[in-house]
C-alpha positions in Angstrom: 0.1 -0.3 -0.2 1.8 2.5 -0.8 2.1 6.6 1.5 -0.5 8.1 -0.7 -3.3 5.1 -0.4 -2.6 4.8 3.2 -2.8 8.4 3.8 -6.2 8.4 1.9 -7.8 5.8 4.1 -7.3 6.9 7.0 -8.2 10.5 5.8 -11.4 9.0 5.3 -11.0 6.8 9.1 -10.3 10.7 10.6 -12.8 12.6 8.9 -15.8 10.4 9.8 -14.5 10.4 13.2 -14.4 13.6 13.4 -18.4 14.0 12.1 -19.3 11.5 15.2 -17.3 13.1 17.6 -18.9 16.5 16.4 -22.6 14.8 17.3 -22.0 13.7 20.5 -20.8 17.4 21.2 -23.9 18.8 20.6 -25.9 15.5 22.8 -26.1 13.8 19.7 -25.0 10.1 20.2 -24.3 8.1 17.1 -20.9 5.9 18.4 -23.1 3.0 19.1 -25.0 3.0 15.9 -21.6 3.3 14.0 -20.4 0.2 15.9 -20.8 -2.0 12.7 -18.4 0.4 10.9 -16.3 0.3 12.9 -16.2 -3.7 13.6 -16.7 -3.8 9.2 -12.9 -1.1 9.7 -11.6 -3.1 11.5 -11.7 -6.2 9.6 -11.0 -4.8 6.5 -7.7 -3.9 8.1 -7.0 -7.1 9.6 -6.4 -8.5 5.9 -4.6 -5.9 4.8 -2.0 -5.9 8.3 -0.1 -8.7 10.0 -0.9 -9.8 13.1 1.9 -7.9 14.8 0.4 -4.9 11.7 -3.3 -4.4 13.4 -1.3 -4.2 16.6 0.8 -0.8 16.0 -1.4 1.5 13.7 -4.7 0.0 15.9 -2.1 1.8 19.0 -1.5 4.9 16.7 -4.9 5.2 15.7 -7.1 4.6 18.7 -4.6 5.6 21.2 -1.7 7.8 20.4 -5.1 9.3 18.6 -3.9 9.4 15.3 -7.5 9.1 14.9 -8.6 12.4 15.6 -6.1 14.0 13.2 -3.8 15.3 15.9 -1.1 13.1 17.4 -0.8 11.9 20.9 2.8 13.6 22.0 2.8 12.6 25.6 2.9 9.2 23.8 5.4 7.5 22.8 6.9 4.2 20.9 10.7 3.6 20.6 12.4 0.5 19.0 16.0 0.9 20.5 16.0 4.3 21.7 14.1 6.1 18.7 10.8 7.3 19.6 9.1 5.7 16.2 5.6 5.7 15.1 5.4 10.1 15.5 3.3 10.8 12.3 0.9 8.9 9.6 4.1 9.0 7.3 5.9 7.6 10.3 3.5 5.0 10.6 3.4 3.6 6.7 7.5 3.3 6.9 7.2 1.6 9.7 4.9 -1.5 8.6 5.8 -1.1 5.5 10.2 -2.0 6.6 8.8 -4.1 8.7 6.8 -5.7 5.7 3.8 -5.9 8.1 1.2 -5.4 4.4 -0.2 -8.8 3.6 0.8 -7.0 0.3 3.8 -5.1 -0.9 2.9 -2.8 -4.0 
């Protein structure tokens, strides 16, 4: 998966998350309504990424809050004392270098 394809896909996820969050701020709770879509997205990513790759992807998106478009700077991952996964490009590079994509271009 190219960086452009990866970024485009994650941007769609982020856009959806922002819309659901804005609705929630207006006291419209769509979280349960959209739960099925979240499960579907996870299934599709599991066909694109290895188990370890999906784990890192989910960590970045949901724990480091990449899904919001504004990653948390207080949460970091390291490899040999070097910080990794700082941003979306870094996540893509990490997944590619470690062969976590099941199908490579």
